[in-house]
Rosetta silent file (secondary structure, phi, psi, omega in degrees, C-alpha in Angstrom):
SEQUENCE: MEEIAFLMRLRPGATAEYERRHAAIWPELAEALQAAGIYDYSIYLEPSSGWLFGVQKRRLGHSAEQLPTLPIMRRWWEYMADLMETNPDASPVMQPLQRVFNLA
SCORE:     score description
SCORE:     0.000 S_00000001
   1 L     0.000  140.572  176.001 -147.470   33.175  -47.004 S_00000001
   2 E  -123.054  140.067  175.865 -148.699   30.733  -49.604 S_00000001
   3 E  -125.101  131.119  175.905 -148.041   31.006  -53.332 S_00000001
   4 E  -124.641  152.165  177.451 -150.010   29.106  -55.946 S_00000001
   5 E  -132.807  148.612 -176.653 -149.614   28.982  -59.711 S_00000001
   6 E  -157.296  161.754  175.378 -152.054   27.761  -62.340 S_00000001
   7 E  -109.822  146.557  170.687 -152.861   27.723  -66.048 S_00000001
   8 E  -138.113  173.549 -178.662 -156.026   28.925  -67.763 S_00000001
   9 E  -141.145  132.936  175.889 -156.729   29.370  -71.471 S_00000001
  10 E   -83.626  153.378  171.703 -158.220   32.142  -73.578 S_00000001
  11 L   -76.806  151.393  178.853 -160.395   31.534  -76.601 S_00000001
  12 L   -55.016  136.797  177.379 -158.794   32.563  -79.909 S_00000001
  13 L    79.967    6.630 -174.444 -159.076   36.287  -80.555 S_00000001
  14 L   -97.938   -0.462 -172.415 -159.996   37.153  -76.950 S_00000001
  15 H   -58.809  -51.824 -176.031 -156.708   38.698  -75.796 S_00000001
  16 H   -60.931  -43.135 -179.596 -157.531   42.382  -76.254 S_00000001
  17 H   -69.146  -37.445  176.398 -160.922   42.090  -74.587 S_00000001
  18 H   -59.901  -46.460  178.709 -159.473   40.027  -71.701 S_00000001
  19 H   -64.555  -41.190  179.793 -156.878   42.726  -71.085 S_00000001
  20 H   -61.212  -45.793 -178.687 -159.492   45.491  -71.373 S_00000001
  21 H   -66.121  -38.268  179.388 -161.782   43.870  -68.815 S_00000001
  22 H   -73.141  -28.473  176.532 -158.948   43.267  -66.351 S_00000001
  23 H   -65.797  -23.261  179.178 -157.703   46.848  -66.729 S_00000001
  24 L  -115.796   40.317 -178.190 -161.138   47.881  -65.422 S_00000001
  25 L   -54.229  139.870 -178.371 -161.488   45.191  -62.743 S_00000001
  26 L   -63.626  129.892 -179.961 -164.485   45.855  -60.567 S_00000001
  27 H   -55.490  -38.234 -179.414 -163.430   47.524  -57.302 S_00000001
  28 H   -68.649  -27.445  175.140 -165.718   45.236  -55.284 S_00000001
  29 H   -73.047  -44.693  177.290 -164.027   42.179  -56.822 S_00000001
  30 H   -59.013  -40.251  178.653 -160.556   43.524  -56.021 S_00000001
  31 H   -64.614  -40.744  179.475 -161.753   44.172  -52.462 S_00000001
  32 H   -64.892  -40.608  177.963 -163.118   40.617  -52.153 S_00000001
  33 H   -62.809  -45.552  179.742 -159.811   39.141  -53.348 S_00000001
  34 H   -66.201  -40.641  179.156 -157.860   41.247  -50.878 S_00000001
  35 H   -63.972  -27.838  178.158 -160.293   40.475  -48.043 S_00000001
  36 L   -80.092   -2.458  177.019 -159.761   36.771  -48.770 S_00000001
  37 L    98.177    8.678  176.413 -156.044   37.241  -48.143 S_00000001
  38 E   -87.407  113.214 -175.438 -154.766   37.494  -51.710 S_00000001
  39 E  -108.588   -8.277  177.815 -152.222   40.301  -51.572 S_00000001
  40 E  -151.737  123.603 -176.181 -150.437   39.793  -54.895 S_00000001
  41 E  -143.141  119.135  178.130 -152.068   38.360  -58.022 S_00000001
  42 E  -126.416  145.859  174.160 -150.545   38.355  -61.495 S_00000001
  43 E  -128.158  129.078  179.778 -151.694   36.781  -64.745 S_00000001
  44 E  -113.910  150.107 -178.655 -149.292   36.354  -67.666 S_00000001
  45 E  -117.201  135.341  166.963 -150.178   35.540  -71.275 S_00000001
  46 E  -100.189  101.631 -166.541 -148.387   33.378  -73.831 S_00000001
  47 L   -63.625  -33.243 -175.905 -149.884   35.125  -76.887 S_00000001
  48 L   -73.052  -23.840 -177.843 -149.417   32.512  -79.589 S_00000001
  49 L  -110.064  -18.396 -175.832 -151.290   29.796  -77.664 S_00000001
  50 L    82.557    5.628  177.568 -153.664   31.779  -75.440 S_00000001
  51 E   -71.836  136.434  174.878 -152.336   30.124  -72.294 S_00000001
  52 E  -110.049  136.894  178.566 -152.603   32.234  -69.163 S_00000001
  53 E  -116.574  113.915 -178.660 -150.247   31.671  -66.239 S_00000001
  54 E  -105.969  144.692  176.083 -151.599   32.913  -62.918 S_00000001
  55 E  -134.634  126.318  175.400 -149.734   33.395  -59.650 S_00000001
  56 E  -120.009  135.832  170.610 -151.399   34.283  -56.357 S_00000001
  57 E  -108.743  127.108 -174.453 -149.673   35.108  -53.104 S_00000001
  58 E  -121.971  140.194  177.297 -151.918   34.514  -50.124 S_00000001
  59 L   -69.752  153.826  173.158 -151.553   35.501  -46.495 S_00000001
  60 L   -58.989  139.810 -178.889 -151.470   32.820  -43.818 S_00000001
  61 L    77.640   16.096 -178.743 -155.007   32.077  -42.693 S_00000001
  62 L   -60.621  164.428  177.021 -156.452   33.209  -46.044 S_00000001
  63 L  -124.321   32.658 -177.411 -160.025   32.380  -47.021 S_00000001
  64 H   -58.835  -29.050 -179.929 -159.516   32.149  -50.793 S_00000001
  65 H   -65.165  -16.551  178.770 -161.354   28.810  -50.890 S_00000001
  66 H   -86.981  -12.608 -177.221 -164.535   30.746  -50.011 S_00000001
  67 H   -55.049  -41.069 -179.723 -164.325   33.067  -53.042 S_00000001
  68 H   -60.984  -16.104  179.634 -166.418   30.776  -55.322 S_00000001
  69 H   -86.677  -10.603 -176.479 -169.360   31.203  -52.943 S_00000001
  70 L   -82.160  134.123  177.616 -169.407   35.001  -53.302 S_00000001
  71 H   -55.923  -37.709 -179.012 -171.949   36.542  -55.707 S_00000001
  72 H   -64.550  -36.165  178.961 -169.324   39.030  -56.981 S_00000001
  73 H   -68.415  -42.946 -179.758 -166.996   36.168  -57.946 S_00000001
  74 H   -65.965  -37.560  177.130 -169.757   34.305  -59.772 S_00000001
  75 H   -65.293  -39.817  178.291 -170.759   37.469  -61.654 S_00000001
  76 H   -63.497  -43.858  178.429 -167.119   37.992  -62.726 S_00000001
  77 H   -58.836  -44.763  179.262 -166.897   34.412  -63.973 S_00000001
  78 H   -63.590  -39.386  178.396 -170.067   34.877  -66.011 S_00000001
  79 H   -62.755  -35.876 -176.554 -168.722   38.176  -67.375 S_00000001
  80 H   -92.856  -10.328 -171.142 -165.477   36.480  -68.453 S_00000001
  81 L   -59.930  -29.041 -179.650 -166.938   33.162  -69.671 S_00000001
  82 L   -74.476  -10.089 -175.320 -167.175   34.213  -73.322 S_00000001
  83 L  -102.854  -15.493 -171.423 -163.412   34.834  -73.398 S_00000001
  84 E  -144.699  166.711  175.988 -161.949   31.679  -71.889 S_00000001
  85 L   -68.615  131.396 -175.780 -162.357   27.967  -71.352 S_00000001
  86 E  -132.584  162.327  171.473 -164.812   27.445  -68.491 S_00000001
  87 L   -83.856  170.342  179.520 -166.452   24.778  -66.389 S_00000001
  88 L   -56.220  -26.343  179.502 -170.256   24.304  -66.455 S_00000001
  89 L   -89.178   11.082  179.272 -170.633   26.813  -63.577 S_00000001
  90 L    79.212   -3.429  175.591 -168.744   29.480  -65.633 S_00000001
  91 L   -68.339  148.291  179.823 -165.628   29.243  -63.438 S_00000001
  92 E   -67.613  142.671  171.512 -162.415   29.205  -65.458 S_00000001
  93 L   -68.576  120.409 -177.389 -160.841   25.851  -66.148 S_00000001
  94 L  -122.932  129.462  176.115 -157.726   26.026  -63.972 S_00000001
  95 E  -107.401  109.111  178.705 -154.854   23.590  -64.012 S_00000001
  96 E   -62.561  147.147  177.990 -152.815   23.842  -60.793 S_00000001
  97 L  -113.001  145.585  177.955 -149.050   23.829  -61.250 S_00000001
  98 L   -98.025  129.336  176.461 -146.484   22.171  -59.026 S_00000001
  99 L   -69.541  131.007  177.197 -143.427   24.190  -58.078 S_00000001
 100 L  -119.063   -8.081  178.010 -140.284   22.362  -59.131 S_00000001
 101 L  -159.757  144.312  174.261 -137.732   25.124  -58.526 S_00000001
 102 L  -153.021  128.532  174.529 -137.433   28.334  -56.569 S_00000001
 103 L  -111.411  104.285 -177.799 -134.429   30.603  -56.098 S_00000001
 104 L  -107.736    0.000    0.000 -135.193   32.860  -53.187 S_00000001
């Protein structure tokens, strides 16, 4: 199992719409994430700043690095681009985080 954590950022005033869109995540996108070996994925919000904290748990041998090549992933990024900080290809700007403590 691999666990990664990262930050992303919402645009001001986008919280409700971000939550609405994720509550209705496309089934084919959820299937693609699971097929890539992501078995647990949570996103947390710090409401006053718009920072999002994401955590993914991935199975050994996952293929998550291939997700950006999938049309469904690119369509989701384009769908979400008006709500968050993005790169030129519409992918979310993601800042990887380094684990500094874990109590297991």
